[in-house]
C-alpha positions as CSV (number, residue, x, y, z in Angstrom):
1,M,0.0,0.0,0.0
2,D,1.9,3.0,-1.3
3,R,-0.7,5.5,-0.5
4,E,-0.7,7.7,2.6
5,Q,-3.7,7.0,4.9
6,E,-5.2,10.4,4.4
7,E,-5.6,9.6,0.7
8,L,-7.4,6.3,1.3
9,Q,-10.6,8.0,2.3
10,F,-11.1,9.2,-1.4
11,L,-11.0,5.7,-2.8
12,G,-14.4,4.7,-4.2
13,L,-15.6,1.3,-5.4
14,F,-13.2,1.1,-8.3
15,G,-10.4,2.6,-6.4
16,I,-10.7,-0.1,-3.7
17,F,-10.7,-2.8,-6.3
18,K,-7.7,-1.3,-8.0
19,E,-5.8,-1.0,-4.8
20,S,-6.6,-4.6,-3.9
21,F,-5.4,-5.8,-7.3
22,K,-2.2,-3.8,-6.9
23,I,-1.5,-5.3,-3.5
24,I,-2.0,-8.9,-4.6
25,F,0.1,-8.4,-7.7
26,A,3.0,-6.7,-5.9
27,W,3.0,-9.4,-3.2
28,R,2.0,-12.4,-5.3
29,K,4.5,-14.7,-3.9
30,V,3.3,-14.5,-0.4
31,F,-0.4,-14.4,-1.4
32,S,0.2,-17.4,-3.6
33,Q,1.5,-19.3,-0.6
34,I,-1.4,-18.3,1.5
35,T,-3.7,-19.4,-1.3
36,L,-2.1,-22.8,-1.6
37,A,-2.1,-23.4,2.2
38,L,-5.5,-22.1,3.2
39,I,-7.7,-20.7,0.4
40,L,-7.3,-23.6,-2.0
41,P,-8.6,-26.2,0.5
42,L,-11.3,-23.7,1.4
43,S,-12.4,-23.5,-2.2
44,F,-12.2,-27.3,-2.6
45,I,-14.5,-27.9,0.4
46,F,-17.0,-25.3,-0.9
47,L,-17.3,-27.0,-4.3
48,A,-17.2,-30.5,-2.9
49,H,-19.9,-29.7,-0.5
50,I,-22.2,-28.6,-3.4
51,Q,-21.5,-31.9,-5.2
52,I,-21.9,-34.3,-2.3
53,S,-25.0,-32.5,-0.9
54,Q,-26.7,-32.7,-4.3
55,L,-25.9,-36.5,-4.6
56,I,-27.3,-37.2,-1.1
57,F,-30.3,-35.0,-1.6
58,F,-31.2,-36.5,-5.0
59,K,-30.9,-40.0,-3.5
60,I,-33.3,-39.0,-0.8
61,I,-35.8,-37.6,-3.3
62,D,-35.6,-40.8,-5.4
63,N,-36.3,-43.0,-2.3
64,Q,-39.2,-40.8,-1.2
65,D,-40.7,-41.1,-4.7
66,A,-40.3,-44.9,-4.5
67,L,-41.8,-44.8,-0.9
68,Y,-44.8,-42.9,-2.3
69,F,-45.6,-45.8,-4.6
70,T,-45.0,-48.6,-2.2
71,R,-47.6,-50.1,0.0
72,S,-47.1,-49.3,3.7
73,G,-46.4,-52.2,6.1
74,T,-44.5,-54.2,3.4
75,P,-40.7,-55.1,3.9
76,K,-39.8,-52.9,0.9
77,Y,-41.6,-50.0,2.5
78,D,-39.8,-50.4,5.9
79,K,-36.4,-50.7,4.1
80,L,-37.1,-47.6,2.1
81,S,-38.2,-45.7,5.2
82,D,-35.0,-46.8,7.1
83,N,-32.9,-45.7,4.2
84,I,-34.4,-42.3,4.1
85,S,-33.9,-41.8,7.8
86,S,-30.2,-42.9,7.4
87,E,-29.7,-40.6,4.4
88,W,-31.2,-37.6,6.2
89,T,-28.9,-38.3,9.2
90,A,-25.8,-38.5,6.8
91,F,-27.0,-35.3,5.1
92,W,-27.1,-33.3,8.3
93,L,-23.9,-34.8,9.7
94,F,-22.2,-33.9,6.5
95,K,-23.6,-30.4,6.6
96,F,-22.2,-30.0,10.2
97,A,-18.8,-31.2,9.2
98,Y,-18.7,-29.0,6.2
99,F,-19.6,-25.8,8.1
100,T,-17.0,-26.7,10.8
101,F,-14.2,-27.0,8.3
102,L,-15.4,-24.1,6.4
103,L,-15.4,-21.9,9.4
104,I,-11.9,-23.0,10.5
105,L,-10.3,-22.4,7.1
106,S,-12.2,-19.2,6.4
107,L,-11.1,-17.7,9.8
108,L,-7.5,-18.8,9.3
109,S,-7.5,-17.3,5.8
110,T,-8.8,-14.0,7.2
111,S,-6.2,-14.0,9.9
112,A,-3.4,-14.6,7.3
113,V,-4.6,-12.0,4.8
114,V,-5.3,-9.2,7.3
115,Y,-2.0,-9.7,9.1
116,T,-0.1,-9.8,5.7
117,I,-1.7,-6.5,4.5
118,A,-1.0,-4.9,7.9
119,C,2.7,-5.8,7.5
120,I,2.7,-4.4,4.0
121,Y,1.1,-1.2,5.3
122,T,3.8,-0.8,7.8
123,A,6.5,-1.8,5.4
124,K,7.4,-4.6,7.6
125,P,9.4,-7.7,6.4
126,I,7.0,-10.5,5.9
127,T,7.4,-14.2,5.2
128,F,5.0,-17.0,4.9
129,R,6.5,-18.9,7.9
130,K,6.0,-15.8,10.0
131,I,2.4,-15.4,8.9
132,M,1.6,-19.0,9.8
133,S,3.1,-18.6,13.2
134,V,0.8,-15.6,13.9
135,V,-2.3,-17.0,12.4
136,P,-3.3,-19.5,15.2
137,K,-3.1,-16.8,17.8
138,V,-5.1,-14.3,15.8
139,W,-7.6,-16.9,15.0
140,K,-8.9,-17.2,18.5
141,R,-10.0,-13.6,18.5
142,L,-11.8,-14.1,15.2
143,V,-13.7,-17.1,16.7
144,V,-15.2,-15.0,19.4
145,T,-16.3,-12.3,16.9
146,F,-17.8,-14.9,14.7
147,I,-19.8,-16.4,17.6
148,C,-21.2,-12.9,18.5
149,S,-22.1,-12.4,14.8
150,F,-23.8,-15.8,14.7
151,V,-25.8,-15.0,17.7
152,V,-26.9,-11.7,16.2
153,V,-27.9,-13.5,13.0
154,V,-29.9,-16.1,14.9
155,V,-31.7,-13.3,16.9
156,Y,-32.4,-11.3,13.8
157,N,-33.9,-14.4,12.0
158,I,-36.1,-15.2,14.9
159,I,-37.5,-11.6,15.0
160,A,-37.8,-11.5,11.3
161,A,-39.7,-14.8,11.3
162,V,-42.2,-13.5,14.0
163,V,-42.7,-10.2,12.2
164,F,-43.1,-12.0,8.9
165,L,-45.7,-14.5,10.1
166,T,-47.6,-11.8,12.0
167,L,-47.9,-9.4,9.1
168,M,-48.7,-12.0,6.5
169,T,-51.4,-13.5,8.8
170,Q,-52.9,-10.1,9.2
171,V,-52.7,-9.4,5.4
172,V,-54.2,-12.8,4.3
173,Y,-57.0,-12.4,6.9
174,H,-58.0,-8.8,6.1
175,V,-56.9,-8.3,2.4
176,N,-58.3,-10.4,-0.5
177,T,-56.3,-8.7,-3.2
178,V,-53.6,-11.0,-4.4
179,G,-51.4,-8.2,-5.8
180,F,-51.3,-6.5,-2.5
181,R,-50.4,-9.7,-0.7
182,I,-47.5,-10.2,-3.2
183,A,-46.4,-6.6,-2.7
184,V,-46.2,-7.0,1.0
185,L,-44.3,-10.3,0.6
186,V,-41.8,-8.7,-1.7
187,A,-41.3,-5.7,0.6
188,L,-40.7,-8.0,3.5
189,I,-38.2,-10.0,1.6
190,I,-36.3,-6.8,0.6
191,V,-36.3,-5.5,4.1
192,Y,-35.0,-8.8,5.4
193,S,-32.3,-9.0,2.7
194,V,-31.1,-5.5,3.5
195,G,-30.8,-6.4,7.2
196,I,-28.8,-9.5,6.4
197,L,-26.5,-7.6,4.0
198,Y,-25.8,-5.0,6.8
199,I,-25.0,-7.6,9.4
200,T,-22.7,-9.4,7.0
201,I,-20.8,-6.1,6.2
202,V,-20.5,-5.3,9.9
203,W,-19.2,-8.9,10.6
204,H,-16.6,-8.8,7.8
205,L,-15.2,-5.5,8.9
206,A,-15.4,-6.7,12.6
207,S,-13.1,-9.5,11.6
208,V,-10.4,-7.1,10.4
209,V,-10.9,-5.0,13.6
210,S,-10.4,-8.1,15.7
211,V,-7.0,-8.7,14.1
212,L,-5.7,-5.1,14.1
213,E,-7.2,-3.5,17.2
214,N,-7.8,-4.5,20.8
215,F,-11.5,-5.2,20.1
216,Y,-13.1,-8.6,19.5
217,G,-16.6,-10.1,19.9
218,I,-19.4,-7.6,20.3
219,K,-17.0,-4.7,20.9
220,A,-15.5,-5.4,17.4
221,M,-18.9,-5.4,15.9
222,I,-19.8,-2.0,17.6
223,K,-16.5,-0.6,16.3
224,S,-17.2,-1.9,12.9
225,K,-20.7,-0.4,12.9
226,N,-19.3,3.0,13.7
227,L,-16.5,2.7,11.1
228,I,-18.9,1.8,8.3
229,K,-20.9,5.0,8.7
230,G,-20.2,7.3,5.7
231,Q,-19.0,4.5,3.6
232,M,-22.1,2.3,3.6
233,G,-22.8,2.9,0.0
234,V,-19.3,1.7,-1.1
235,A,-19.5,-1.2,1.2
236,V,-22.9,-2.4,0.0
237,A,-21.7,-2.1,-3.6
238,I,-18.6,-4.1,-2.9
239,F,-20.6,-6.9,-1.2
240,I,-23.2,-6.9,-3.9
241,V,-20.5,-7.4,-6.6
242,V,-18.9,-10.1,-4.4
243,G,-22.2,-11.9,-3.9
244,V,-22.9,-11.8,-7.7
245,C,-19.4,-13.4,-8.2
246,F,-20.0,-16.2,-5.8
247,A,-23.6,-16.9,-7.0
248,G,-22.3,-17.0,-10.7
249,I,-19.5,-19.5,-9.8
250,Q,-22.0,-21.7,-7.9
251,L,-24.6,-21.6,-10.6
252,L,-22.0,-22.3,-13.3
253,Y,-20.7,-25.3,-11.2
254,E,-24.1,-26.7,-10.5
255,F,-25.3,-26.5,-14.1
256,F,-22.2,-27.9,-15.8
257,V,-20.7,-30.2,-13.2
258,V,-23.3,-31.3,-10.7
259,L,-26.0,-32.1,-13.3
260,E,-25.0,-35.3,-15.0
261,H,-26.3,-34.7,-18.5
262,K,-23.2,-32.8,-19.5
263,P,-20.2,-34.6,-21.2
264,L,-17.5,-35.8,-18.8
265,G,-14.9,-33.6,-20.4
266,V,-17.0,-30.5,-20.1
267,R,-17.8,-31.3,-16.5
268,I,-14.1,-31.7,-15.6
269,G,-13.0,-28.6,-17.5
270,V,-15.7,-26.4,-16.0
271,G,-15.1,-27.9,-12.5
272,I,-11.4,-26.9,-12.8
273,F,-12.2,-23.4,-14.1
274,C,-14.7,-22.8,-11.2
275,F,-12.2,-24.1,-8.7
276,L,-9.4,-21.8,-9.8
277,L,-11.8,-18.8,-10.2
278,L,-13.2,-19.3,-6.8
279,C,-9.7,-19.3,-5.2
280,K,-9.0,-16.0,-6.8
281,V,-12.3,-14.5,-5.8
282,M,-12.0,-15.6,-2.2
283,L,-8.4,-14.1,-2.0
284,F,-9.7,-10.9,-3.6
285,V,-12.5,-10.6,-1.2
286,L,-10.3,-10.9,1.9
287,V,-8.0,-8.2,0.6
288,I,-10.8,-6.0,-0.3
289,Q,-12.4,-6.2,3.2
290,T,-9.0,-5.2,4.7
291,V,-8.5,-2.3,2.3
292,L,-12.1,-1.2,3.1
293,Y,-11.1,-1.1,6.8
294,F,-8.2,1.3,6.1
295,V,-10.5,3.4,3.9
296,C,-13.1,3.7,6.8
297,K,-10.4,4.5,9.3
298,S,-9.1,7.2,6.9
299,Y,-12.6,8.6,6.4
300,H,-13.2,9.0,10.1
301,H,-9.6,10.5,10.5
302,E,-8.6,7.7,12.8
303,S,-4.9,7.7,11.7
304,I,-2.9,4.6,12.7
305,S,0.7,5.1,13.5
306,K,2.7,2.8,11.3
307,S,5.4,2.4,13.9
308,S,2.9,1.5,16.6
309,L,1.0,-1.0,14.4
310,S,4.4,-2.5,13.4
311,D,5.3,-3.0,17.0
312,H,1.9,-4.6,17.9
313,L,2.1,-7.0,15.0
314,E,5.3,-8.4,16.4
315,V,5.1,-11.8,17.9
316,Y,6.7,-11.3,21.3
317,L,7.5,-14.3,23.4
318,G,5.0,-16.2,21.5
319,K,2.2,-13.9,22.3
320,Y,0.2,-11.8,19.7
321,V,-0.4,-8.2,20.8
322,A,-3.2,-6.3,19.0
323,L,-3.3,-2.7,18.2
324,E,-4.6,-0.8,21.2
325,S,-7.1,2.0,20.6
326,K,-4.9,4.3,22.6
327,D,-2.3,4.0,19.8
328,V,-4.8,5.6,17.4
329,Q,-5.7,8.3,19.9
330,M,-2.0,9.1,20.5
331,E,-1.4,9.4,16.8
332,Q,-4.3,11.8,16.5
333,F,-3.0,13.8,19.5
334,Q,0.5,13.9,17.9
335,A,-0.9,15.0,14.6
336,T,-2.8,17.8,16.4
337,T,0.2,18.9,18.2
338,D,2.3,19.0,15.1
339,R,-0.3,21.3,13.5
340,C,-0.6,23.6,16.5
341,L,3.1,24.0,17.4
342,P,4.1,26.3,14.5
343,S,1.2,28.6,15.5
344,L,2.2,28.8,19.1
345,I,5.8,29.5,18.1
346,S,4.7,32.3,15.9
347,L,2.8,33.8,18.8
């Protein structure tokens, strides 16, 4: 990052994309190592989950169709019913294992990328071995932040479900117009989607805060919420673009790879293409959210001292030390003093 922090606040959507590309290209060796170690298996698990989930689910559907045309009480009916129960158990166990590994690898990847960019920002020497030694310590802070975010999502969904059922029940009971019912349903879906998008943005920025500042958990989310003010439009645009990319890759993979009516060569080729593209997109997203953090800090004039950040990124006696908020305040105080001192001297 060759820009001064004061300049980062003027980066818009395309400026953040361009800056992220420049960082990855300039430090492609270390980012390639991070990708091979963490993001590549993360991408593989994501695509393999789609394939395996579809296979198990289609098998359940086939057995349920066969069960529908089988007389109850017969040995075949009992066998099909047992198979369906076993398959549903396998399906949900697989989902649990998938989300566990996905969470671990995604948090490790976030730790590695955020720490790397912080070292780049401070012009600090960085090696892959050093990154991997710091990542497990930073990862613990991210777990706490993720748990808080997960609780917020659960509570939000419960409240949304109650509001949705209450309003739709009232609309169905009092209004006979189909068009009005559809309009209310669409409005509720839009409001719900906006809320989920906002929580997602706050969570991603809170992950960066958890690595670079002395906040994690709910405090990191509050800090993230405050940072995102004034840059919400840019953040929303970024995450919409990212969401479209992920959705496009998933649809492409499902249509050409998961569905078996395509030739084997096409399925293999498209599968490899989606895998490589997903690796690049995941890396790009992690870099973008870190650059967005620096942009938000710059927008709110919360300058971070490069020397202080460099000191706090050191692994000292095997312990990771995060950036204290007082370091930011001290930098702001020093900047104010530097501006006021010439005026006092002239007086």
